[in-house]
N, C-alpha and C positions, 0 to 999 in steps of 0.2 A: 524705452526697453520694458518698463513696467506695463505700459499700455499694451505692447505686443504680447507680453506674457499673459495679460488678462484676456486678450482675444483668444489665444490658444487654449486657455483654461475653459473659456466658454465653448469653444469648438469641441473639446474633450467631453464636457458635460452634456452637450447636445448629442454627441455620438453615443454616449452611454444611455441616454434617454431613448434614442431611436433603437438601440440594440435591445433594451429591455422591453420595447414594444414589438419586438419581432421584425423590425425594419432593418435588417442587416445590411442590405445593399446601400441604403441611404446613409447608414451609420459609417460605412467605410470611408466615404468622402470626407466626412468631418474628422475621423481618425487620421487619415492621411494628411490633412492640413495641419492638425495639431502636432503630429509626429514630425512633420517637416520643420516645424518651429521648435524642435527638441523638447517637446513636453514629455517628461519621463513616463507618466502613466499612460498616455496615448501611445507612445512607442511600445510599451510593454503590452498593452491590450491588443494593439494591431499585430504585434509579433506573435502573440498566442493564437490569434485567429488563423494566422498562416501556419504556425507550427503544428497545431492540432487539427488542421484541415477543416475548420468550421465555416469556411467560406468557399465559394466557387473559385476555381483557378488558384487554389492556395499554393504558395511557394515556400516550402520549408526553409530553404536557405535564406530567403529574405526574412522569414520569421526569426531565425536565429540572429541575423544581423540587427534586426530591430530590438530584440531582447538585449543584445550586447550594448546597443546604443542606450537603452534605458538604464542598464547597469552602470555604464560610464557616467550617467547623469545622477547616480545615487539612488536608484529605485530598489527597495529591498526585495520585492517579489522577483524582479529580474535577476538579481544576484542569486537568489535561491534557485531559479530555474536554470541558470548556468551550471550550478552544482548538479542538478538533476540530469541535465544533458550529458555531463561528463560520466555520471554513473550509468547512464543508459547506453554507453558505447559498447560494442561487442567485445572489446579487449578485456582480458582477465585482470589487467593492471591499469586502471584509469589513472589519470593525474590526481592522485590523492591530495597532494599539497595544494593544488589549485582549487579543488572542490572544498577542502577544509577552509581555505581563505574566503571563498565565496560565501560559504555557510556562515562563517563568523561575521563577515561584513553585513550580511542580511540581517543577522540577529542583532547586531549593534544598532541597526536602523529600526529595531522593534518589530520586524516582520513576524507575526504570530506563529506561522508554520515553522520558521527557522528556530524560534525560541523553543517550540515544542520538540523539534528534532534534536536539539542539543540536550534537552532534558532526558529524552529517551536514550540517546547515545550514552550519556553519563550514568544512566541507570545500570549499564553493563560494567561500569568501572568499580573496582574495590577501593573507593575513595569517598569517605563521608562528606568532605568538603564539596566535592563535585555533586554528590547527591543533594546537598543542601542548595547549591547553586541552581541545580536542575529544577528543584521545587520552586524556587523563586522565578525561574524562567517560565514555568507553567502558570504561575500567578499572573505574570505580565502578559502572557499569551492569551490567558482567559480574559483578562481585562481588555485585550484587543479584539475580543469577539470570537475567539476560537473555542467552539463548544467541546471538541475532543480534549483540549487541554484542560478544560474545567472538569471533564469526567476523570481524567487521569489524576488531577489534583485531588479530587474526591477520594480516590482509592489510596493515595498517599496519606491523606489526613486520617482515613480509617485505620491505616496500618502503621502510621508514624514513620514513613520513609522520607528521609531528608527533612524532617520537620517533627515538631512535637505532635503526638497523637491527639486528634481533636474530633471525637466522634460526633459532638454537637454540631459543629460547622459542616462536617462531612455529610451528616444526615440532612442538613438544610440544603446543601448543594444537590444531594440526591433528590430531594423534594422538587427542587427547581428543574432538574433534568428530566423528571417524570413527565413534564409538560413539552419536552423536546422530541426530536425525531429519533433519538437514541433509545435503544432497548435496554432497560435496566430493571433490576428488582427493586421493589418499593423499600424505603428505609424502614428499619425496625421501629424507630420512633420518628413519626412524620414532623420533623422540626420545620417551622414556617420558613419559606424560601428567602425572606428578607434577611435572614441571619447568614446567608451564603457568602456575602461580601466580606472581604478581609477588613479588619478594623484598621490595621496599618500595613503598609507594604513598602519595603525597602527599595531603594533605586538599584538598578542592576550595576554591578561593579564592572571593571574592565574584564571582558570575557576571554578566557584562555583559548588558544587555538585548539579546536577539536582534533582528535587523532582517530579519524574514522577507519583508517586502514587497520587499526589494532583489533577491530571487531572481526577481521577475517582470519580465523584461527584454524590451524590443522585440527582435524577431528578424528576421533576413534570410530571406525566403522565396524558394526557387528554384522558379519555376512550371514544372512539367513539361508541363502541358497546360492550356489555357484552357477547353476544352469537351470532355469533362467536366473540371471544375476539379481539378487534382492538383498538390500542391507537396511539397517536402521541406525540412526545417529541420535544421541540424546542431547538435550539442552541446547538446541540450535537457536532458540529465542528464549527470552525471559517473560515474566508475567505481563510487564508493561507493554512489551511489543505485541503480545497476544491481544491485550485489550485494544491497542491501536488498530490492529487489523479488523477486529470485530466491530468497533465503533465506526470505522471508516465505511465498511461495507454494509452493515445491518440496515440502514435506511433504504437501500436499494435492492433488497432481496426479493426474488420472484420465484414462483414454482419452477422446479428444474425441468429442463428439457434434455433430450438426447438424440443422437444421430441414428435414424433408422437405416436399414440395409440399402435403401434406395437414395440415401444421402439427405433426405428431408429431416429437418429438426422438429421433433414432436414431443408432446408431453404424454408419457405413458406410465403404467403401473410399475414398470421396471424401476423407476427412480422417483421417490416420493419426498425428496428433500427440497429445500429452498436454496437458491444460489444467486450469485452476481459476479460480474467480472470487474476487477479492479484495473480499469483501463487507465491510460497515462494521465488523464486529468484528475484522477483520484489518488494516484500514487504520491507518496512523499519519499523523502530520503531514506527514512528508516524502513519503509516497506521495500524499497529498491535494495537496500543493503541485506535485508532478510532474504530476499530472492537471490541475491548473489551468493549468500551462504548455502542456500538450498541447491542452486545450480552447480556450485563448486563440488558438491558431493558426487555429481556425475561428470565432473571435469568439463564444465561449459559455463556459459553466462546467460543472464535473463534475455539477452537479445535473441536467443534461439528458441525462446518459449513463448507460448500464448500468454496473454495476460493472466495474472494470478486469479484463480477462481475461489471465492469464499463460499463455503457450504454450511448449512445448519440443518441438523437432523434432530427432530423432537421425538417424543415417545412414539414407538412403533414405526417410525420412518426408517427407510433402508434404501440401498442401491443393490438390486439383485444381480446375480452373476453376469459379468460383462467383461469385455476387453477394451483397452484404451486406444489401440491403433485404429486409424480411420478407414472407412470404406473408400475404395478407389475413386469414387465420384467426388470426394472431398479433398483429394490430394493434388497439389500442383508439384510435379517432380522438380528435383534440383536442376536438371538439365534444361528445364523450361523457365528457369528463374524463380521457381517457387521454394518453399521451405521443406518440401518432402514430407515424409511420414513422421508420426509422433514416435520418436526414438525412445524416450524415457518418460517416466512419471515420477514426480517428487511431491509427496504429500506431507504437510506438517499438521500435527494435532495441536489445536489451540487450547484445549482443556482436558482435564480428566473426566471420564464419563462414569457415572455411578454404577451402571450395569448395562452391558451390551455395547453395540457399536464397533466391534472388532473389524478389522480388514482381514478377510479370509481368502487365501489362495486355494481355490477348490481342488484342483488336480494335484497340488503339492501337500495338502493336509497341514497347512500352516496358517496360524492366526496371529495377528499383531493387535495388541490392545491399545486404545487411545491413551495417551499420556501427554500432558502439556509440555511443549517444547520438543517432542520426539519427531523425527523425520523418518518416513518410510520412502525409499527410492527403489525403483526397479526398471529393468530394460524391457521394452515391449517387442524388440526385434532381435532376430538372430544376427550373427556377425555379418552375414551376407545381405542384410537389410530386409529380409522377408519377415512377416509377422510371426511371432512366437505364440502359438495358441495356448501354451502352458500358462500364460499370464492371466488366465481367467480368474477373476477375483470378485468379491462382493463386499459391500458395506453392510454388515449384519444389522438387524433391527436394534434400535436403541430401546432398552427395556425400562430404563429409569434415568431421568435427567435429559440433558441436551448435549449434543455432540457438535462441536465446531471444528472444521478443518479448512485448510487452504491448499489448493492443488496447482502445480505447474505441469503442463504438458509440453515437453521439450522436443523440438523437431530436429531433423537432420541438418538443416540449414537455417540461416538467419530468418526469423519470423517477423521481428519488429523492425520494419524497414525505416 
């Protein structure tokens, strides 16, 4: 049996090497052999290749089956992915209990992303013991190689969240992260990076079952306009969730493009920001839950939305007057099996802006100022489904500082198939 296990391990290692060399087709055969021998990581890797359509003739159902197989074999990443799959369902009420159990089991296996997800989830709880446990989870996730966990830990050390304030170590971590792909401000005192490591780290205790459904709260909507319908909601996310979105997306930012009247995607002076799409391979549980809270404001789920778009506007950058509904050439109607038109827009502001950067509805003479955690939601269509031209709006120039936002464009039908 040990000899067979060693053979399947070798097959998996060979598959990974081939995949890293860009020889995907050759890698598949080795993944298949190792997965047939119930190798957990091979089952998971092959499942993800199918699930995310990274290979020709990908079979999503087979991908899910392989990930389930890996989870049954005790693979932490597979357990985490099962929770993600549950939250990605179009239903407004996924199986919270099942997802919570998958997440905890993944974290118990020291899967770094699961540990980070628990820490961020517990940052929303009014419980100091859970905050402390979350900080310990971040320590273990960072030790497991998760750079975002290390960045979040740095902020907690600076501010004394779930731990004693330790500006010395936080600055050392900051110095270390300056050499990474993350975008950070330089530390005030450039402490050498070798002081970033924890002198002592407690072992993780028995982890309590997370209560992810408790983050779905009824919210107070401030109606800005009845027709077209526009509202704002405050405190939809906290600071740590904001950092998570920024750190996840920032390494992938590119100059923004927009849809021209002929349907072509082009870079023009209309839009001078940088942006990126948080597609499914970049999403984690907290980002999905954040999108569920955003989508709930317009009574839907993220399955009806394009992937979350992260945008960064620096000094002088703007998005000139435009409307969010699509030109006909970019729409696949519902009756043809498509997602239809962009019915709603939901924007979350990820930080306060020193000066400028308001969202202005030109024809309504209304401006909404950026504020961390605030959501702006509006309907792009009339009740009969026709475009509402009154939704003309602009992202005004940033006069001082940087503006970070994340946008969901929500369609009439399911977009994420």
